[in-house]
Residue frames relative to the residue before (quaternion, step in Angstrom):
aa qw qx qy qz dx dy dz
M 1.0000 0.0000 0.0000 0.0000 0.00 0.00 0.00
S 0.2219 -0.7877 0.5606 0.1266 3.54 -0.75 0.97
A 0.5409 -0.6147 0.4695 0.3302 3.53 -1.24 0.58
P 0.5669 -0.5683 0.4529 0.3879 3.57 -1.16 0.55
A 0.6652 -0.5033 0.3601 0.4178 3.57 -1.16 0.55
G 0.8147 0.2516 -0.1856 0.4884 3.56 -0.97 0.89
R 0.6500 0.4920 -0.3244 0.4797 3.60 1.24 -0.04
T 0.3641 -0.7374 0.5318 0.2021 3.56 -1.12 0.64
M 0.3923 -0.6730 0.5668 0.2682 3.57 -1.04 0.71
C 0.6991 -0.4121 0.3411 0.4745 3.61 -1.26 0.13
G 0.5463 0.6144 -0.4490 0.3501 3.52 -1.02 0.78
A 0.8721 -0.0776 0.0701 0.4781 3.48 -0.99 -0.95
P 0.5489 -0.6009 0.4593 0.3558 3.57 -1.15 0.60
T 0.5733 -0.5787 0.4605 0.3526 3.55 -1.24 0.51
A 0.6264 -0.4788 0.4302 0.4396 3.57 -1.30 0.03
T 0.5932 -0.5588 0.4342 0.3839 3.57 -1.19 0.47
Q 0.0725 -0.7994 0.5959 -0.0260 3.53 -0.92 1.01
P 0.5739 -0.5555 0.4438 0.4062 3.62 -1.12 0.41
A 0.5482 -0.6235 0.4457 0.3348 3.58 -1.03 0.81
T 0.2508 -0.7428 0.6082 0.1245 3.54 -1.23 0.70
A 0.6977 -0.4203 0.3527 0.4607 3.53 -1.32 -0.04
E 0.6172 0.5358 -0.3373 0.4671 3.59 1.09 -0.70
T 0.6322 0.5264 -0.3292 0.4635 3.60 0.97 -0.85
Q 0.6534 0.5094 -0.3119 0.4651 3.57 0.89 -0.95
A 0.6385 0.5307 -0.3267 0.4515 3.61 0.96 -0.82
V 0.6479 0.5033 -0.3158 0.4766 3.59 0.97 -0.86
A 0.6507 0.5133 -0.3110 0.4652 3.58 0.91 -0.91
D 0.6486 0.5311 -0.3128 0.4465 3.60 0.92 -0.93
Q 0.6653 0.5251 -0.3071 0.4328 3.58 1.02 -0.78
V 0.7395 0.3493 -0.2369 0.5244 3.65 1.18 -0.35
K 0.3648 0.7551 -0.4822 0.2534 3.62 1.24 0.02
A 0.6714 0.5091 -0.3040 0.4445 3.59 0.86 -0.92
Q 0.6206 0.5418 -0.3329 0.4587 3.57 1.08 -0.76
L 0.6600 0.4841 -0.3026 0.4883 3.59 1.00 -0.88
E 0.6461 0.5280 -0.3307 0.4409 3.61 0.86 -0.86
E 0.6487 0.5148 -0.3104 0.4669 3.56 1.04 -0.81
K 0.6799 0.4934 -0.2932 0.4564 3.58 0.90 -0.96
E 0.7335 0.4008 -0.2156 0.5048 3.61 1.03 -0.81
N 0.2935 -0.7837 0.4860 0.2519 3.57 1.31 -0.29
K 0.6481 0.4358 -0.3566 0.5126 3.54 0.90 1.00
K 0.4278 -0.6825 0.5324 0.2602 3.53 -1.30 0.45
F 0.2084 -0.7587 0.6033 0.1305 3.56 -1.12 0.65
P 0.2564 -0.7873 0.5384 0.1570 3.61 -0.12 1.24
L 0.7224 0.2889 -0.1981 0.5962 3.61 1.09 -0.71
F 0.1288 0.7765 -0.6037 0.1265 3.59 -0.83 1.02
K 0.1875 0.8137 -0.5069 0.2138 3.53 0.49 1.34
A 0.3241 -0.7193 0.5830 0.1942 3.59 -0.65 1.17
V 0.1461 -0.8115 0.5625 0.0611 3.58 -0.86 0.99
E 0.7909 -0.0992 0.0332 0.6029 3.63 1.06 -0.56
F 0.0877 -0.8089 0.5808 0.0282 3.55 -1.25 0.36
K 0.1906 -0.6808 0.6854 0.1746 3.48 -1.50 0.16
S 0.1023 -0.7760 0.6098 0.1244 3.58 -1.18 0.32
Q 0.1680 -0.7672 0.6152 0.0686 3.52 -1.25 0.54
V 0.3019 -0.7425 0.5653 0.1949 3.56 -0.77 1.00
V 0.0348 0.7426 -0.6646 0.0749 3.53 -0.89 1.10
A 0.6864 -0.3345 0.2841 0.5799 3.64 -0.81 -0.81
G 0.6959 0.1549 -0.1424 0.6866 3.46 0.79 1.23
R 0.4383 -0.6791 0.4943 0.3198 3.62 -0.95 -0.71
N 0.2590 -0.7134 0.6308 0.1615 3.52 -1.13 0.86
Y 0.1486 -0.7473 0.6423 0.0834 3.52 -1.05 0.86
F 0.1211 -0.7297 0.6667 0.0916 3.53 -1.06 0.83
I 0.0066 -0.8432 0.5315 -0.0804 3.57 -0.35 1.28
K 0.2535 -0.7185 0.6288 0.1554 3.53 -0.94 0.95
V 0.0498 -0.8121 0.5810 -0.0233 3.58 -0.69 1.13
Q 0.3412 -0.7220 0.5692 0.1955 3.54 -0.91 0.98
V 0.0637 -0.8223 0.5655 -0.0087 3.61 -0.65 1.13
G 0.7689 0.0969 -0.0802 0.6269 3.61 1.28 -0.04
E 0.7498 -0.3984 0.2512 0.4647 3.55 -1.27 0.18
E 0.8019 0.0679 -0.0206 0.5933 3.59 0.91 -0.92
E 0.5744 0.5833 -0.3734 0.4363 3.61 1.18 0.43
F 0.0305 -0.7970 0.6019 -0.0380 3.52 -0.93 1.00
V 0.1553 -0.7331 0.6458 0.1459 3.55 -1.33 0.38
H 0.2720 -0.7132 0.6131 0.2035 3.54 -1.24 0.49
L 0.1607 -0.7925 0.5861 0.0507 3.54 -0.89 1.02
R 0.1205 -0.7159 0.6731 0.1407 3.53 -1.21 0.56
V 0.0367 -0.8164 0.5741 -0.0514 3.55 -0.50 1.24
F 0.2185 -0.7666 0.5905 0.1261 3.54 -0.92 0.91
Q 0.1152 -0.7583 0.6405 0.0383 3.54 -0.89 1.07
S 0.3097 -0.7649 0.5302 0.1949 3.58 -0.50 1.12
L 0.6917 -0.4628 0.3520 0.4282 3.54 -1.32 0.17
P 0.6424 -0.5791 0.3329 0.3756 3.61 -1.00 0.82
H 0.6725 0.5159 -0.3230 0.4211 3.64 0.88 -0.85
E 0.6031 0.5660 -0.3663 0.4264 3.63 1.21 -0.33
N 0.2400 -0.8340 0.4733 0.1508 3.55 1.34 -0.32
K 0.4555 0.6527 -0.4760 0.3741 3.58 0.89 0.95
P 0.4990 -0.6438 0.4769 0.3303 3.59 -1.10 0.63
P 0.6249 -0.5113 0.4078 0.4264 3.59 -1.21 0.34
S 0.1704 -0.7778 0.5958 0.1048 3.57 -1.15 0.64
L 0.4491 -0.6661 0.5291 0.2734 3.52 -1.12 0.79
S 0.2338 -0.7998 0.5424 0.1069 3.61 -0.40 1.26
S 0.7799 -0.1233 0.1544 0.5940 3.55 0.91 -0.97
Y 0.0388 -0.7905 0.6101 0.0375 3.56 -1.25 0.27
Q 0.1955 -0.7404 0.6322 0.1177 3.53 -1.33 0.44
T 0.2076 -0.7799 0.5805 0.1083 3.58 -0.88 0.97
S 0.7626 0.3847 -0.2808 0.4378 3.58 -1.39 -0.05
K 0.3695 0.7118 -0.5049 0.3193 3.54 0.95 0.91
T 0.3112 -0.7274 0.5740 0.2110 3.59 -1.23 0.40
R 0.7111 -0.4337 0.3365 0.4393 3.56 -1.33 0.20
H 0.7570 0.4225 -0.2132 0.4506 3.59 0.99 -0.82
D 0.4572 0.6666 -0.4671 0.3585 3.63 1.22 -0.01
E 0.4438 -0.7039 0.4897 0.2602 3.58 -0.84 0.97
L 0.3965 -0.6864 0.5646 0.2299 3.52 -1.02 0.89
S 0.1138 0.8121 -0.5596 0.1200 3.59 -0.38 1.22
Y 0.6643 -0.4901 0.3625 0.4325 3.57 -1.26 0.28
F 0.1063 0.7726 -0.6226 0.0648 3.57 -1.02 0.80
């Protein structure tokens, strides 16, 4: 069975793409989890670019601007729709810059 045009089969993450409204919504759903882990609030939380990876659900790798020159990278797992679970913050990296490449972590 082949994937529809433009879709990725299970495996490697997609190329980095500009963030979309959907990406921002996913990031917003894990913002509180990151704030709790970092014990700080992020008044600015703007998704700027992302990659995704199809697994048994989907991993999102999202670069989020949290300050004028401060960024974090998020790895968010979105389970399959029928599981009806919210996205979860799997991992994150702080102290990133606008130019740091978004890579698997």
